[in-house]
C-alpha positions in Angstrom: 0.0 0.0 0.0 2.9 2.3 0.7 4.3 1.8 -2.8 1.0 2.1 -4.8 -1.1 4.4 -2.6 -4.6 3.6 -1.2 -6.6 3.7 -4.4 -4.4 1.6 -6.6 -3.8 -0.8 -3.7 -7.6 -1.3 -3.4 -7.8 -1.9 -7.1 -5.0 -4.4 -7.1 -6.5 -6.2 -4.1 -9.9 -6.3 -5.9 -8.3 -7.7 -9.0 -6.5 -10.4 -7.0 -9.6 -11.3 -5.1 -11.6 -11.6 -8.4 -9.4 -14.5 -9.4 -10.1 -16.5 -6.3 -13.7 -15.7 -5.1 -17.1 -15.8 -6.6 -18.2 -12.8 -4.5 -15.7 -10.6 -6.4 -18.5 -8.4 -7.7 -19.0 -7.1 -4.2 -15.4 -6.1 -3.8 -15.0 -3.4 -6.5 -13.9 0.1 -5.5 -15.1 3.1 -7.4 -12.3 5.0 -9.1 -12.5 8.7 -8.2 -10.6 11.3 -10.2 -10.9 14.4 -8.1 -9.0 17.7 -8.2 -8.2 17.4 -4.5 -5.7 15.4 -2.5 -7.6 12.6 -0.8 -4.9 11.6 1.7 -4.3 12.6 5.3 -1.5 15.1 5.6 1.8 13.8 7.2 1.9 16.7 9.6 -1.6 15.8 10.9 -1.2 12.1 11.6 2.6 11.9 11.7 2.9 8.1 11.8 2.8 6.6 8.3 1.6 3.3 9.8 -1.3 5.1 11.5 -2.3 6.9 8.3 -2.2 3.5 6.5 -4.4 2.0 9.2 -6.9 4.9 8.8 -6.9 4.5 5.0 -7.7 0.8 5.4 -10.5 1.4 7.9 -12.0 4.1 5.7 -11.9 1.7 2.8 -13.7 -0.9 4.8 -16.5 1.4 5.9 -19.7 0.3 4.3 -21.9 3.3 5.3 -21.7 7.0 5.8 -22.4 6.4 9.5 -19.4 4.1 9.9 -17.3 6.7 8.2 -18.7 9.5 10.4 -17.6 7.5 13.5 -14.1 7.0 12.1 -13.9 10.8 11.2 -14.9 11.7 14.8 -12.4 9.2 16.2 -9.6 10.7 14.1 -10.5 14.3 15.0 -10.6 13.4 18.7 -7.2 11.6 18.4 -5.3 14.2 16.3 -7.3 17.4 16.7 -9.4 19.5 14.3 -9.3 18.2 10.8 -7.3 20.4 8.4 -8.9 21.0 4.9 -6.9 18.1 3.3 -8.2 15.7 5.9 -11.8 16.9 5.4 -11.3 16.3 1.7 -10.1 12.7 2.5 -13.2 12.0 4.4 -15.4 13.7 1.8 -13.8 11.5 -0.9 -14.4 8.4 1.2 -18.1 9.3 1.6 -18.3 9.9 -2.1 -16.7 6.5 -2.8 -19.4 4.9 -0.6 -22.2 6.7 -2.4 -20.7 5.9 -5.8 -20.6 2.2 -5.0 -24.2 2.3 -3.8 -25.3 3.9 -7.1 -23.2 1.6 -9.2 -20.7 4.3 -10.4 -17.4 2.6 -11.2 -15.6 5.8 -12.2 -16.2 9.4 -11.4 -14.2 12.2 -13.1 -14.4 15.7 -11.8 -12.8 18.5 -13.9 -13.0 22.2 -14.0 -15.8 22.3 -16.5 -17.6 18.9 -16.1 -18.4 15.9 -14.0 -18.6 12.5 -15.7 -19.7 9.1 -14.2 -19.4 5.6 -15.7 -21.9 3.2 -14.3 -22.0 -0.6 -14.1 -24.0 -2.0 -17.0 -27.7 -1.6 -16.3 -27.3 0.6 -13.2 -27.8 4.0 -14.9 -31.4 5.1 -14.3 -33.3 7.4 -16.7 -33.2 11.1 -15.7 -35.3 14.0 -16.8 -32.5 16.4 -16.4 -31.7 18.0 -19.8 -28.3 19.2 -18.8 -27.0 15.6 -18.6 -25.4 14.0 -21.7 -25.7 10.2 -21.8 -23.5 7.9 -23.8 -24.2 4.3 -23.0 -23.3 3.8 -19.3 -21.5 7.1 -19.1 -23.1 10.4 -18.1 -21.5 13.9 -18.4 -22.7 17.1 -16.8 -21.0 20.2 -18.1 -21.0 22.9 -15.5 -19.2 26.2 -16.0 -19.8 27.3 -12.4 -16.6 27.8 -10.5 -17.5 25.7 -7.4 -15.7 23.5 -5.0 -15.5 20.0 -6.5 -17.7 18.3 -4.0 -20.4 20.9 -4.6 -20.3 20.1 -8.3 -20.5 16.4 -7.6 -23.5 17.0 -5.3 -25.2 19.0 -8.0 -24.5 16.3 -10.5 -26.0 13.6 -8.2 -29.1 15.7 -7.6 -29.6 15.9 -11.4 -29.2 12.1 -11.6 -31.9 11.7 -9.1 -34.3 14.1 -10.8 
């Protein structure tokens, strides 16, 4: 995990488990391409081993409630979360939501948000601002907003 980082490590672990388990479909991890750093800063949780433990625990959280408990524990243990740590937990929440919705890849850029869904998981939406191409949906937004706000707006449109 130290060599590859938490996201690639999760992907490699998922790939390895697919070869040896019939329940592999449950083990996939959504790939998030966000314009934020989704790691804990070294000056916040100074021990690399502790940061890796927190990454693993966050990856195992199956619900937002579990992640909220972990976030609260981390803030009690290390103090108020700096912006980068808040982004880490926001990305972890987004990963849980993406998995629930069947989004395998989410790309957030300065002008658009795009999501690729598992086959058959993309529901019809009445939002005209969404462009659909098979199992991929793109929402072009020229608003200069914080990335997680753009994603929230995109998800609201998916639910419309």
